[in-house]
C-alpha positions as CSV (number, residue, x, y, z in Angstrom):
1,M,6.4,34.4,-31.8
2,I,8.7,33.0,-34.4
3,V,11.7,33.4,-32.0
4,M,9.8,31.6,-29.3
5,Q,8.9,28.7,-31.7
6,R,12.6,28.5,-32.8
7,A,13.7,28.3,-29.2
8,R,11.1,25.7,-28.4
9,A,12.1,23.7,-31.5
10,L,15.8,23.8,-30.6
11,N,15.0,22.9,-27.0
12,I,12.9,19.8,-27.9
13,F,15.5,18.8,-30.6
14,K,18.3,18.8,-28.0
15,K,16.0,17.1,-25.4
16,L,15.1,14.3,-27.8
17,H,18.8,13.7,-28.5
18,R,19.7,13.7,-24.8
19,T,16.9,11.3,-24.0
20,C,17.9,8.9,-26.8
21,E,21.5,9.1,-25.7
22,N,20.5,8.1,-22.2
23,V,18.0,5.4,-23.1
24,F,20.0,3.8,-25.9
25,K,23.5,4.3,-24.6
26,A,24.4,0.6,-24.7
27,D,22.9,0.1,-28.2
28,I,24.9,2.0,-30.8
29,E,22.8,0.9,-33.8
30,T,19.5,2.0,-32.2
31,L,21.0,5.2,-31.0
32,Q,22.3,6.0,-34.5
33,A,18.9,5.2,-36.0
34,A,17.1,7.4,-33.4
35,R,19.6,10.3,-34.2
36,E,19.0,10.0,-37.9
37,K,15.2,9.9,-37.4
38,I,15.2,13.0,-35.2
39,N,17.4,14.9,-37.6
40,S,15.4,13.9,-40.7
41,E,12.1,14.8,-39.1
42,F,13.3,18.2,-38.0
43,R,15.0,18.8,-41.4
44,A,11.9,17.8,-43.3
45,N,9.8,20.4,-41.4
46,R,12.5,23.1,-41.2
47,N,10.7,25.5,-43.6
48,E,7.2,25.2,-42.1
49,T,5.7,28.6,-41.7
50,D,2.2,27.8,-40.4
51,A,2.2,28.5,-36.7
52,E,-0.6,26.0,-35.9
53,K,1.3,23.3,-37.8
54,I,4.6,24.1,-36.1
55,N,2.9,23.9,-32.7
56,E,1.4,20.6,-33.6
57,L,4.8,19.2,-34.8
58,L,6.5,20.4,-31.6
59,K,3.8,18.9,-29.4
60,N,4.3,15.6,-31.2
61,A,8.0,15.8,-30.7
62,E,7.5,16.5,-26.9
63,D,5.1,13.6,-26.7
64,C,7.7,11.3,-28.4
65,E,10.4,12.4,-26.0
66,T,8.1,11.7,-23.0
67,L,7.2,8.3,-24.4
68,I,10.9,7.3,-25.1
69,R,11.9,8.6,-21.6
70,T,9.1,6.9,-19.7
71,A,8.1,3.8,-21.6
72,V,11.2,2.4,-23.4
73,I,13.4,-0.1,-21.5
74,Q,16.6,-1.1,-23.1
75,M,17.5,-4.6,-22.0
76,E,20.8,-6.5,-22.3
77,L,20.9,-10.3,-22.6
78,I,23.0,-11.7,-19.8
79,D,22.4,-15.5,-20.1
80,A,20.8,-16.9,-23.3
81,E,20.3,-20.4,-21.8
82,K,18.4,-19.1,-18.8
83,N,16.8,-16.2,-20.7
84,V,18.2,-13.6,-18.2
85,Y,18.2,-9.9,-19.1
86,N,19.5,-6.8,-17.3
87,S,17.9,-3.4,-17.7
């Protein structure tokens, strides 16, 4: 079971980083902040041993990845006078 949880954790860790890279590719500052947050959250819970708590944390990480991938739109200001943005 521990091996499966480690594999699942590594999978969602990588998936979160790939999703953030894709969503925030034009915004270096936001991408860096997202990377730091992902790394710090996983590092903070690295030594968790309670299987139920680990599953809860991984479910939360999966939900966050889905939210970032489906609900976040990174906009770029094209014309400030006309308030025109490009997604």
